[in-house]
N, C-alpha and C positions, 0 to 999 in steps of 0.2 A: 432771568437770564444770569449769563456767566461770562468771565474771562478765562480763555484756555492759554494755559501757561506749560511752556515745554523748556526743561533744561537738560541740556546735556545727553538728548534724547539718541541712543544708537539701537541698531538691530543688526545682530551677527547672526546668520545661520551655519548649519554643520557644515563644516569641513573650513570655518574662517572667512565665508563671504561675507562681507559686508555691505549689507544693504542700504543701511542709514547711518551717518557718523556723526556724534556731537551737535546735536541740532538744538538752537537756544531760539524761542519764539513766543511771542506774547501776543495774542488775538483778543483785542481789548472788547470789553463788553458791546453789544450791536454791531460789531464791526463784520463785514465780510470779506475775507480772506481767501485767495485765490491759490493753492500749490500747482503750479506749472513747470512740464518739462518734457523732455522726449519720455520713451518709453524704456522703463529699467530704472530710471533717475530715482524711484526711492519715494515717490510721492503718495502712492496709494499704500505701500508698505506703512510709511508715517500716519495716513488717515486711518488706516487698522487699528495702528496702537492706540490712537488715540481713542478710538471706538472701544478699544477691549478685545478685538478680534484676534490682535496680534501680541503677543507679550513682547515686552520691551527688552533689551539686553542690558541696555545704559541708561541712566538718566533718570527724571521724573516729569509725571505727567499730572497737572492739575486742571480741573475742573470748577470755577469758583474758587472756594476755599479750600476745597478738599483734594489731597492726593490722591490718585485713581489707580495707580500703578497693579495693585492687588484686587481692585474690585470688578466683578463680572460685567458686561456690557449691561444688562438690566439697571444696575445700580448706578449707573454712570449720568443718567438724566439726559440722555441725548437721544437724537432720533437721527436715523439713516436713512438716505435715500440712496439706491442703487442702480446701477448701470442697465439691469436687466429688470426691473420693476419691483422682482420677489413679490409676486401676489399670488394669493392662494387661487388656482384656477376654478375649485369648486363652491367659493362663494362669491356673493355679489359684493358689489362695490360698497354697498353699506356696511357689509358683516367683514370685508378687509379693513376699511377705515376703521371699524370698532375694535377688532380682535385685540390690540394692545389693551385698549383699555378693559376690554371684560376679563383680561388675564391678571390684572390689575383691582379687580373686583370693585371697578368704579360705579357707582350708582348708576341704573338704567336710564334714568332721567336725564344725569347730566351726560352719559354718552349719547343720548338722543340728541341732546342741545349742542354738542360739540360737534358732530358728526354733520348736523345740519348746518351748521354756521361755517364748518370746512367746506362742505358741497357748494353753500352760496359763494363763498369767496373763490371757488376754483370751477364755477358754472358748471358742477357735476350734478344738479337736482334732476336732470331726466335721465339719469344714467344710474341712479343708486341702487336699481332693482337689478341690473344687467350684469353678467358674469365675465371676467377678463377678456373672454375669446370676443366678445361682441363688441369690444371697444377699438378704436386705432391706437396706434402708438402714443401719440401724443397725449389721449385719454386716460390710457394708462399710467402714463409718467405723472399726470396730475392726482390720479387716485393713490399711487405712491407718496406724491408731495401731501396729500389728503390725510394719510395715514400718519405721516409725522407730524402734521399741525394739531392734528386732536390731540397728540400724547403732551402738549404744551412744554417741550423739553429747556433744558438751559440751553441746548446748542443743536443747531442743525449740522449734520455732515452729508456732505454729497461726494459720490464716487463716480466721476464719469456719467451723469445722468442724461446726458444728451446723446451720446455716442451712438445711439441705435436708431436715432430719428432721421430722415432725411433732411437734406440742408435747407428747406423753406422752412419746416418745422422747428428746425434748430433754432433759427432765427426767431421766430415768434416763443420759443418755450425759454428764450434767454431773458428776453423780455417780462415774461410772467416770471420767472425765479427772482426776479431783480426788483419786481415792483411788489411781490408778497414779502420778499426779506425785509424791503423797507417799511412795510405795512407793520409786518410782525415785530420788527425790531430784535429779531432774536439772532445770537452771535453765532456765524457760520463760517464753516470750513469747506472749502470746495475744490475737488481733484479735477483736472484736465489736462489733455496734452495738446488740446486747441488754444494755440496763443490769442487768436481773434475773441475767442469765447470768453478767455481770461481777462483780456483786456477791457472788454464791453461789462463786466460783471462785478470785478473787483474793487473795494475800497484800497485793498492793497494786495500786490502780486509779493509771490515768494517765488526764486526760480531756483528750481533745483537741478544738480549736475552729479550724477556719480555720487548720490545719497548725501551730498552735502548741500548747504545752502550758498546759490552765487550771488544773489542780490535781493534784498526786500525794498521795496518802494511803491508809491502809486503807480498806476498804469503809466501815466506821463513821465514820470521822473524816470521809470526803469526804460521807457522807449526814448526818451531824448537824452539821457544820460546813464549809458549802459556800462555794467562795473567792469565787463570783461567782453572780450571778442565773443565767448559761447553765447552771454545776454544779446549781444549787438546781433549774431547772426539767426539765434532762436525768435524775439520780440521784431515782430514787423514783417509783412509780406508786399511785396519781394523782399528777401534777407538784406540785410546793409551790405553793402559792398564793403569787403575787407581785403585790401591791396597792399602788397610791400611796397613800401617806400623808405625813404629815410632824409635824415635832418643833416644839412651841410651848411655850415656859418649863419646857422638860425634859421634858415629856410627850409620847409618842406618840400621835398622833390618825389616826383611820382614820374617813373618814364623819363627821367632828364626834365620833366617841366616843373617850372617853378609854381607851388601851389600856397604859398604864402608864409608870414613870419610866426614865428613860435619861439618862448624862450625855454628851450631845452638845448641839453649837449647833443652835438654830432654823433650819427650811427643810425642804425635801422629802427625802422619803427614798423608797425602795422596802421596804414592809412584807413579811418571806416569814413562812409560817405553814405547817407540814405538816398534811395532813387530818386524821391521828391524832392532834393535838395541839389539836384544836376538840372541846369538847361541848356540847350542849344545856343552857343552863340558866334561871334564872327573871330573870337579869338580865344585862346585857352586851352585844355588838352586835347591833343589829336587824337581821334579814335575812328575805328573801322566798325562799320554796321554789321552785325552778324544776322540776326533774324529780331522779328517782331509779333509781341502777343497783343492781340485787340480784344478789348474787355468792355467795348461800347462805350462808356463815359470816358474812360483814356485807354491809352495805350502802354505797353511796358517794352522798352527799345532796348534789346540787348547788344553790346558793343565789346571791342577789343581794345585795349589800349596798350598797346605794345603786345606783350604775351599775356596780359592780365584781363579776364573778363570782367564788367559791370553792368548795370541795368540802371537807366532811368525812366520815370514817369512822364509823359507827354499827353496832351490834349490829343484826340484823334485827327484833327486838321492840321497837325504841326508837319511841315515840311521835312521830309527826311531824305538823306542822301548815302552812298556809299562812304564819303569820308567826310565828318563833321569835327568840331569842336565842341569842347565842354566845358560850362562853367559851374564851379560850386558856388551855392549861397554861402556869404559871409557868416563867419562864426558856425558854419557847420559841419567841420572836419571834426571827425574824432579821432584821437591818438592813442595807441595802444602797445605796451611791452610786447615784443616780438615772442619772448621767451614765456613770459607767464599768462599773456592776454588780458593783463590787467590795464584799466585805463590810467593814462597818464598826465592828462590835464583835465580839469573841470571844465563842462561844456562853454558856460559864460565866459571865459576867458582865453579861450585856447586860440583862437587864431583872429588877432584884432585888424589885419587889413582885407578886402577881398581880393576873391582870385584873380591874376591878371589874366 
């Protein structure tokens, strides 16, 4: 096992296009770190630089004690699982899993033992003599994972491995990947654009935006204390409500309504409230109902507060009307700078009194 260390890593393409800029990150031994962000944020480029599939323009990458900037992919002691499985169609499952070991001149008895062990772990025993075309998408992805496991690498790299699977299979495969990583204890770096996938898999999240790290933290830290409006809007479903508000006399005001006390100077702010932190009450922020999304176990209620849209989560039996008033859960208001989008106040000390 090994730590992955990135120091000042950047990637600039021809024409001066900066895909990744000054990334500093330590993935500690046995840790599962997920790189998450929208398309084009640089997460796959960063992973490919760690793998050696993309040259770095600046900085230093180390896997364990070795700086690997100038090493070929095969010399980096990593195994990569791709989005498209990358299986050889003319080979059986057994041959696909054994291929990398054969190239390394691993003794035949050891190859057979490693393949058998990985097959048991991934429940692939009945399929070892089948070709990839005879397998389902989930089975093919397990074969790709098996091929990585048999190499016993210092680190696993995953490049959106579940994006080609249907929704139900993605859920089950998420669980399989997490259990497998915990069982093996292999340092893992995983890329996805799916924030739910990121939240459920990661020991730590790395949220990327425009080729730079926006925030690093545990899933709950990132969810409950987003460092910026970008993170607040990206992590969570539905997205956090981000509303134009202002501070007047130490009070947070939204559409003229008093939302509570805060120790900040007067001026405009961006107010963030998660949908689950809002409830319908007899007094509070006046809103007008727009539409409702029925999800079975709950419903997402979309409203307008003045000219601003916001959403709240309610149980299916909750009574709704065209005109309602909303209350925010005490300590649940997030305040952000309107210019930079940075969080202004730590979550635990933000609003010391409940919404009236």
